[in-house]
C-alpha positions as CSV (number, residue, x, y, z in Angstrom):
1,M,5.8,-6.3,-33.3
2,D,7.5,-9.3,-31.2
3,V,10.9,-8.4,-33.4
4,F,10.7,-4.7,-32.1
5,R,9.8,-5.9,-28.4
6,S,13.1,-8.0,-28.4
7,A,15.2,-5.5,-30.0
8,V,13.7,-3.6,-27.1
9,V,14.6,-5.8,-24.5
10,V,17.5,-6.3,-25.4
11,A,19.0,-3.0,-25.5
12,L,17.3,-1.6,-21.7
13,T,18.8,-5.2,-21.0
14,T,22.0,-4.1,-22.2
15,L,22.0,-0.8,-20.3
16,A,20.9,-2.1,-16.9
17,L,24.2,-4.7,-16.9
18,S,26.2,-2.0,-17.9
19,V,25.2,0.3,-15.6
20,I,25.5,-2.8,-12.9
21,D,29.1,-2.9,-13.8
22,A,29.5,1.0,-12.4
23,A,27.3,1.1,-10.3
24,S,26.9,0.6,-5.9
25,Y,24.6,-2.3,-5.9
26,N,24.9,-5.3,-8.2
27,A,22.6,-8.0,-9.3
28,S,22.6,-10.2,-6.3
29,W,19.9,-9.8,-2.6
30,A,23.5,-9.6,-0.6
31,S,24.1,-6.3,-2.4
32,L,20.7,-5.1,-3.1
33,D,19.9,-5.5,0.7
34,S,22.4,-3.5,1.8
35,R,20.8,-0.5,0.2
36,P,19.7,1.8,3.2
37,L,16.1,2.9,3.4
38,P,15.2,6.1,2.1
39,Q,14.0,8.2,4.6
40,W,10.7,9.2,3.5
41,Y,9.2,5.8,3.7
42,A,10.5,5.5,7.2
43,D,8.7,8.6,8.3
44,A,5.4,8.4,6.6
45,K,3.9,5.5,7.9
46,F,0.2,5.5,6.4
47,G,-0.5,5.7,2.7
48,V,-3.7,4.8,0.2
49,F,-3.8,2.0,-2.0
50,V,-6.0,2.4,-5.0
51,H,-7.2,-0.8,-6.8
52,W,-8.8,0.2,-10.0
53,G,-9.4,-1.7,-13.6
54,I,-12.0,-3.8,-15.8
55,F,-12.4,-5.7,-12.6
56,S,-14.4,-2.7,-11.8
57,V,-16.9,-2.6,-14.4
58,P,-18.7,-5.9,-13.1
59,S,-17.7,-5.2,-9.7
60,F,-18.8,-8.3,-8.4
61,G,-17.0,-10.6,-6.0
62,N,-13.8,-9.2,-6.2
63,E,-10.8,-8.2,-8.5
64,W,-10.1,-11.7,-9.5
65,F,-13.3,-11.5,-11.3
66,W,-11.8,-13.1,-14.5
67,Y,-9.8,-15.5,-13.0
68,R,-12.6,-16.8,-10.6
69,W,-15.2,-17.0,-13.6
70,K,-13.4,-18.7,-15.7
71,T,-11.6,-21.4,-13.9
72,S,-15.0,-22.6,-11.9
73,N,-18.3,-23.5,-14.0
74,T,-19.8,-23.8,-10.8
75,S,-18.7,-20.2,-9.0
76,S,-20.9,-17.5,-8.0
77,F,-18.8,-15.6,-10.6
78,A,-19.8,-18.1,-13.5
79,K,-23.6,-17.7,-12.4
80,F,-23.0,-14.0,-12.1
81,M,-22.3,-13.9,-15.9
82,K,-24.8,-16.4,-16.8
83,D,-27.9,-14.5,-15.1
84,N,-26.4,-11.3,-16.6
85,Y,-25.2,-11.6,-19.7
86,E,-25.7,-12.8,-23.3
87,P,-23.5,-16.2,-23.8
88,G,-19.9,-15.6,-25.8
89,F,-19.4,-12.3,-23.5
90,T,-16.0,-12.0,-22.8
91,Y,-14.0,-10.4,-20.0
92,Q,-12.6,-7.8,-23.1
93,D,-16.2,-7.0,-23.8
94,F,-16.2,-5.2,-20.2
95,A,-13.7,-2.9,-21.2
96,R,-15.9,-0.8,-23.4
97,D,-17.7,0.2,-20.2
98,F,-14.9,1.1,-18.3
99,K,-15.0,4.7,-19.0
100,A,-14.0,6.9,-16.2
101,L,-16.5,9.3,-16.8
102,F,-16.7,11.4,-13.3
103,F,-12.6,10.8,-13.0
104,N,-11.2,13.9,-12.0
105,P,-7.6,13.5,-10.5
106,D,-7.6,16.4,-8.8
107,E,-10.9,15.5,-6.4
108,W,-8.6,12.2,-5.9
109,A,-5.9,13.8,-5.1
110,E,-7.7,16.2,-2.2
111,I,-9.3,13.0,-0.9
112,F,-5.7,11.7,-0.1
113,Q,-4.6,14.8,1.0
114,S,-7.5,15.1,3.7
115,S,-6.8,11.6,4.7
116,G,-3.2,12.2,5.9
117,A,-1.8,9.6,3.4
118,K,2.0,10.3,2.5
119,Y,1.8,8.5,-0.4
120,V,-0.5,6.9,-2.9
121,V,0.0,3.3,-4.5
122,L,-2.0,3.0,-7.7
123,T,-2.5,-0.3,-9.2
124,S,-1.5,0.3,-12.9
125,K,-1.7,-2.9,-14.5
126,H,-3.6,-5.3,-12.5
127,H,-3.1,-9.3,-13.1
128,E,-5.9,-9.3,-15.9
129,G,-3.4,-7.6,-18.0
130,Y,-5.1,-4.1,-18.2
131,T,-2.7,-1.3,-18.7
132,L,-4.2,2.4,-17.0
133,W,-1.5,3.7,-19.1
134,P,-1.0,3.7,-22.5
135,S,1.8,1.3,-22.7
136,K,3.5,0.3,-25.7
137,Y,3.5,-3.5,-24.8
138,S,0.1,-3.6,-24.6
139,F,-1.3,-2.7,-27.0
140,S,-5.3,-2.8,-27.6
141,W,-5.8,-3.1,-24.0
142,N,-4.5,-0.1,-22.4
143,A,-6.6,3.0,-21.1
144,K,-5.7,4.7,-24.2
145,D,-7.0,2.6,-26.7
146,V,-9.9,0.7,-25.5
147,G,-12.3,2.2,-22.7
148,P,-11.7,5.8,-21.2
149,N,-9.0,6.9,-24.3
150,R,-6.9,8.4,-21.4
151,D,-3.7,7.9,-19.7
152,L,-4.9,7.4,-16.2
153,V,-1.6,6.8,-14.7
154,G,-0.3,9.7,-15.8
155,E,-2.9,12.3,-14.7
156,L,-3.3,11.0,-11.1
157,A,0.5,11.4,-11.1
158,S,0.3,14.9,-12.2
159,A,-2.6,16.2,-10.2
160,I,-1.2,14.4,-6.8
161,R,2.2,16.0,-7.8
162,R,0.7,19.6,-8.4
163,S,-1.6,20.1,-5.5
164,T,-0.2,17.9,-2.3
165,N,2.7,16.9,-0.3
166,I,2.2,13.2,-1.4
167,T,4.5,10.5,-2.9
168,F,3.4,9.3,-5.9
169,G,3.5,5.1,-6.2
170,L,2.6,2.5,-8.8
171,Y,1.9,-1.4,-8.3
172,H,2.3,-3.7,-11.3
173,S,1.6,-7.1,-11.7
174,L,4.4,-9.6,-12.7
175,F,1.9,-12.0,-14.5
176,E,-0.9,-12.2,-15.9
177,W,-3.4,-14.8,-15.9
178,F,-4.2,-15.5,-19.6
179,N,-1.5,-14.2,-21.3
180,P,-0.4,-16.8,-23.9
181,L,3.1,-15.8,-23.3
182,Y,3.0,-16.3,-20.0
183,L,1.1,-19.4,-20.3
184,E,3.6,-20.5,-22.3
185,D,6.7,-19.9,-20.3
186,E,4.6,-21.5,-17.6
187,A,4.0,-24.8,-19.5
188,N,7.8,-24.9,-20.2
189,N,8.4,-24.8,-16.4
190,F,10.0,-21.5,-17.0
191,K,12.5,-22.5,-18.9
192,T,11.6,-20.0,-21.3
193,Q,11.5,-16.2,-20.5
194,K,9.1,-15.1,-23.7
195,F,6.6,-13.0,-21.4
196,V,9.2,-11.5,-19.4
197,D,11.4,-10.3,-22.1
198,Q,8.4,-9.0,-24.1
199,K,6.0,-7.7,-21.9
200,T,7.0,-7.7,-17.5
201,M,10.2,-6.4,-17.9
202,P,9.6,-3.8,-21.2
203,E,6.6,-2.6,-18.9
204,L,8.3,-2.1,-15.9
205,Y,11.1,0.0,-17.2
206,E,8.6,2.1,-19.5
207,L,6.6,2.7,-16.8
208,V,9.5,4.0,-14.2
209,Q,11.1,6.1,-17.2
210,T,7.6,7.6,-17.6
211,Y,6.1,8.5,-14.9
212,E,9.2,7.9,-12.1
213,P,6.8,6.4,-9.0
214,E,9.2,6.4,-5.6
215,V,7.2,3.0,-4.8
216,V,7.6,0.6,-7.1
217,W,4.8,-2.4,-5.7
218,S,5.5,-5.6,-7.7
219,D,2.7,-8.2,-7.2
220,G,1.7,-11.8,-8.3
221,P,1.5,-15.3,-7.3
222,M,5.0,-16.3,-6.6
223,N,5.1,-19.5,-9.1
224,A,8.5,-18.6,-10.7
225,S,12.0,-17.6,-9.6
226,D,13.2,-14.0,-9.5
227,T,16.1,-15.5,-12.0
228,Y,12.9,-16.1,-14.4
229,W,11.7,-12.8,-13.9
230,R,14.5,-11.2,-14.2
231,A,13.8,-9.2,-10.8
232,K,17.7,-8.4,-9.3
233,E,19.0,-7.1,-12.8
234,F,15.8,-4.8,-12.6
235,L,16.1,-3.3,-8.6
236,A,20.0,-2.7,-9.3
237,W,19.0,-0.8,-12.5
238,L,16.2,0.8,-10.3
239,Y,19.0,1.9,-7.7
240,N,21.3,2.6,-9.8
241,D,20.4,4.5,-12.8
242,S,16.8,5.0,-12.4
243,P,15.4,8.9,-12.7
244,V,14.2,7.6,-9.0
245,K,17.1,5.7,-7.5
246,D,18.0,8.1,-4.5
247,T,14.2,7.9,-3.3
248,V,12.4,5.0,-4.5
249,V,11.2,2.0,-2.4
250,A,10.7,-1.5,-3.6
251,N,8.6,-4.3,-1.9
252,D,9.5,-8.0,-1.4
253,R,7.2,-9.8,-4.5
254,W,9.7,-10.5,-6.6
255,G,9.4,-14.2,-7.1
256,K,9.1,-17.3,-5.6
257,G,10.1,-17.5,-1.5
258,L,11.0,-14.2,-1.4
259,K,8.1,-12.7,0.6
260,C,9.4,-11.4,3.8
261,H,13.1,-12.1,2.8
262,H,14.2,-9.4,0.2
263,G,13.2,-5.7,-0.8
264,D,13.3,-2.3,1.1
265,F,10.3,-3.2,3.0
266,Y,8.5,-6.6,3.5
267,T,4.4,-7.5,2.6
268,C,4.6,-10.6,3.7
269,R,0.9,-11.4,3.0
270,D,-2.0,-9.4,2.9
271,H,-3.2,-7.7,5.8
272,Y,0.3,-8.2,7.4
273,N,0.1,-7.6,11.0
274,P,2.2,-9.5,13.6
275,G,1.6,-8.0,16.6
276,H,5.0,-8.0,17.7
277,L,8.0,-5.6,16.7
278,I,9.5,-6.8,13.1
279,A,13.1,-5.4,12.6
280,H,13.6,-5.1,9.1
281,K,10.9,-2.2,7.8
282,W,7.2,-3.8,6.9
283,E,4.1,-2.4,5.3
284,N,0.6,-3.7,6.2
285,C,-1.6,-3.5,2.9
286,D,-5.1,-3.5,3.9
287,T,-8.4,-2.7,2.7
288,V,-11.9,-0.6,4.1
289,D,-13.8,-3.2,2.5
290,K,-13.0,-6.5,3.7
291,N,-13.9,-8.6,1.3
292,S,-12.4,-7.0,-1.5
293,W,-9.7,-4.7,-3.2
294,G,-11.5,-3.5,-5.8
295,F,-15.1,-1.8,-5.6
296,R,-18.2,-4.1,-5.4
297,R,-21.9,-3.3,-6.3
298,N,-22.9,-5.7,-3.6
299,A,-20.7,-4.7,-0.6
300,G,-22.9,-4.1,2.6
301,L,-22.3,-1.5,5.3
302,S,-20.7,-4.5,7.5
303,D,-18.3,-4.9,4.9
304,Y,-16.8,-1.6,5.7
305,R,-14.5,-1.6,8.4
306,T,-15.6,1.3,10.9
307,I,-13.0,3.9,11.8
308,E,-12.5,2.7,15.0
309,E,-11.1,-0.8,13.4
310,L,-9.0,0.7,10.9
311,L,-7.1,3.1,13.2
312,A,-6.8,0.1,15.5
313,R,-5.0,-1.4,12.5
314,L,-3.4,1.8,11.9
315,V,-1.3,2.0,15.3
316,S,-0.9,-1.2,15.8
317,T,1.3,-1.2,12.7
318,V,3.1,1.6,13.3
319,S,3.8,0.8,17.1
320,C,5.5,-2.4,15.4
321,N,7.4,-0.8,12.7
322,G,5.4,-1.1,9.9
323,N,3.5,1.1,7.6
324,Y,-0.1,1.3,7.0
325,L,-1.2,1.3,3.4
326,L,-4.7,1.1,2.9
327,N,-7.1,0.9,-0.4
328,V,-9.9,1.5,-1.8
329,G,-11.5,0.7,-5.1
330,P,-13.2,3.6,-7.4
331,S,-16.3,2.2,-9.4
332,K,-15.8,2.1,-13.2
333,E,-16.8,5.8,-13.0
334,G,-13.8,6.9,-11.3
335,V,-15.6,7.4,-7.8
336,I,-14.0,6.4,-4.5
337,S,-17.6,6.1,-2.9
338,P,-18.6,8.1,0.1
339,I,-17.9,5.6,2.3
340,Q,-14.8,5.2,1.4
341,E,-14.2,8.2,1.1
342,E,-15.7,8.7,4.7
343,R,-13.2,6.6,6.1
344,L,-9.9,8.6,4.5
345,R,-11.5,11.9,5.7
346,Q,-12.0,10.4,9.1
347,L,-7.9,8.8,9.4
348,G,-7.2,12.8,8.0
349,Q,-9.4,14.2,11.0
350,W,-7.5,11.9,13.4
351,L,-4.2,12.1,12.0
352,S,-4.4,16.0,12.2
353,I,-4.6,16.0,15.7
354,N,-2.8,13.2,16.8
355,G,0.0,12.6,14.0
356,E,2.7,13.9,16.3
357,A,2.3,10.0,17.5
358,I,2.6,8.5,13.9
359,Y,4.4,10.6,11.5
360,S,8.7,10.1,11.7
361,T,8.3,7.8,14.8
362,R,10.1,5.0,15.7
363,P,9.5,2.1,17.5
364,W,9.8,1.9,21.6
365,T,10.9,-0.5,24.0
366,H,7.2,-2.3,24.3
367,Q,4.8,-1.8,21.4
368,K,1.6,-2.6,24.0
369,D,1.1,-2.2,27.3
370,S,2.2,-4.9,29.7
371,R,-1.1,-4.4,31.8
372,I,-4.2,-3.8,29.5
373,S,-5.4,-3.8,26.1
374,G,-5.6,-1.5,23.4
375,V,-3.0,0.8,24.0
376,W,0.0,0.9,21.6
377,Y,3.5,2.9,22.3
378,T,5.9,5.0,19.7
379,K,8.4,7.1,20.3
380,S,10.0,10.3,18.7
381,K,12.9,10.2,16.1
382,D,14.7,12.2,18.5
383,E,13.6,10.1,21.9
384,L,12.1,13.0,23.6
385,Y,9.0,11.8,23.6
386,V,7.0,8.3,24.6
387,Y,3.2,8.3,22.8
388,A,0.8,5.9,24.2
389,V,-2.2,5.5,21.9
390,V,-5.2,4.4,24.0
391,L,-7.7,3.1,21.8
392,H,-10.9,2.7,24.3
393,W,-11.8,5.8,26.6
394,P,-10.9,4.7,30.3
395,K,-13.4,3.9,32.6
396,K,-14.1,7.0,34.8
397,N,-11.4,8.8,33.4
398,I,-8.8,7.1,35.4
399,L,-6.2,4.9,32.9
400,E,-3.2,2.4,34.4
401,L,-0.5,1.7,32.4
402,G,2.0,-1.0,33.0
403,S,5.0,0.0,30.9
404,P,5.9,3.1,31.3
405,H,8.7,4.1,34.0
406,L,8.3,8.1,34.9
407,T,10.5,10.4,37.3
408,T,9.4,13.4,38.8
409,E,10.1,15.2,36.1
410,S,7.4,14.1,33.6
411,T,4.6,15.6,32.1
412,V,2.0,13.7,30.4
413,T,-0.4,15.5,28.0
414,L,-3.0,14.5,25.5
415,L,-2.6,15.5,22.1
416,G,-4.7,18.3,20.9
417,S,-4.5,19.8,24.0
418,D,-1.5,21.8,26.2
419,K,-2.6,21.1,29.3
420,Q,-1.0,18.5,31.6
421,L,-3.1,15.3,33.0
422,Q,-1.9,14.7,36.6
423,W,-0.1,11.3,37.0
424,N,0.8,9.1,40.2
425,H,3.2,5.8,40.4
426,T,1.4,2.4,41.4
427,D,2.7,-0.9,42.5
428,S,2.5,-2.0,39.1
429,G,3.1,1.0,36.9
430,I,1.9,4.3,36.6
431,Q,-2.5,6.1,36.4
432,V,-3.4,8.6,34.2
433,T,-6.4,11.1,35.2
434,F,-7.7,11.7,31.9
435,C,-9.8,15.0,30.9
436,S,-13.5,14.6,30.2
437,R,-14.7,13.2,27.2
438,E,-15.9,16.4,26.2
439,E,-13.1,18.3,26.2
440,A,-10.5,15.6,24.4
441,K,-10.4,16.9,20.9
442,S,-10.4,13.2,19.0
443,N,-13.5,11.2,18.8
444,W,-12.3,8.0,19.0
445,A,-8.5,7.1,19.9
446,W,-6.7,9.2,22.1
447,A,-2.8,9.6,22.6
448,L,-0.8,10.6,25.1
449,K,2.4,12.5,24.9
450,M,4.7,11.4,27.7
451,T,8.1,12.9,28.7
452,N,11.4,11.5,30.8
453,V,10.3,8.4,30.2
454,T,12.8,5.8,31.4
455,N,12.2,3.0,29.6
């Protein structure tokens, strides 16, 4: 098997290098970073992240269950195992209960469509190494060989492309906590690349060629350099000769010290939301469950973000040139819990009214209002309109803004209504008189649409 894998790696590397020689982008960050961002991603603004894997079986703590259990005898994870499982039980034993009995990819696709998401990113493999597709490079540790006996990646990709207008993407972990090949490379200070050549890179090429994801979301603790991971060579192939070369986007997690420096979009850290304009496109990967990316049976109601919290995070992210990627964690049965489903549908309900202030917008001169908090700005791509998303209904229906300068020809309307709102200049900005709360279509946050804004 090792000989076969090595032969495949050699063939793929040779192919990639031959393509790089004649293609637009070479295997250097200067060249890779010169690639224009595909327009669809700049316009999308909102996506759904899905963390699903063997960690969904114990569904305790978080998706780092295996690592936390095995690296600390005094952790809550170790206590959970001691209290509930017989001695000798292994993490691999959980796989037999990862049946995905109620996983219906068409139902997931419908939920994602109703959320208003423009793209979905599924964890094809987390740090545990278990692949949700029948990978040739993860023998007996994939969803076809053990567990549901299904190609979960393929089924979801087909459902999304068949019944929605959503772009399909995949998350992939570069490393695996306890893979012997990785541990050997690590012990050698990454001077050897057995794990990369026999596991990581063959998997990535296999994923892209088989499922054609238009988001390649790389992850993993960045202990090793991009040279160890052969990241630049892979990205050059991805941009030059892959089946998604013209539309694919990739993030910045390709080696030590690269986050917030390279990639089509930055994911500087989890829940990244700087609150100010970042010129390079970035993404805020966030969670409905405040404490975990994977499903937790022990999560309480207060552990889930409210719709008001999620909207504040979405709007502030988009205002500052980010995309908002919101994670849900399905159960081992393949069910998105009712509270997570509700949050997604609430976001979709809001976007159906106020999406004009989010989709295809660009950052305005000001990101948040200079006078009051809880107001974030965007502008239309054609620069004809400026939008102010107000997170809190104004007292006595009167809103005073400090940032927009309007002219006598300016109009102000509330999205969801064609009725013009009255406004007038003040010493420090403008004053807008809202309609009654009952007349507003939106339940949680409200978007003003302004014309002829002069700054």
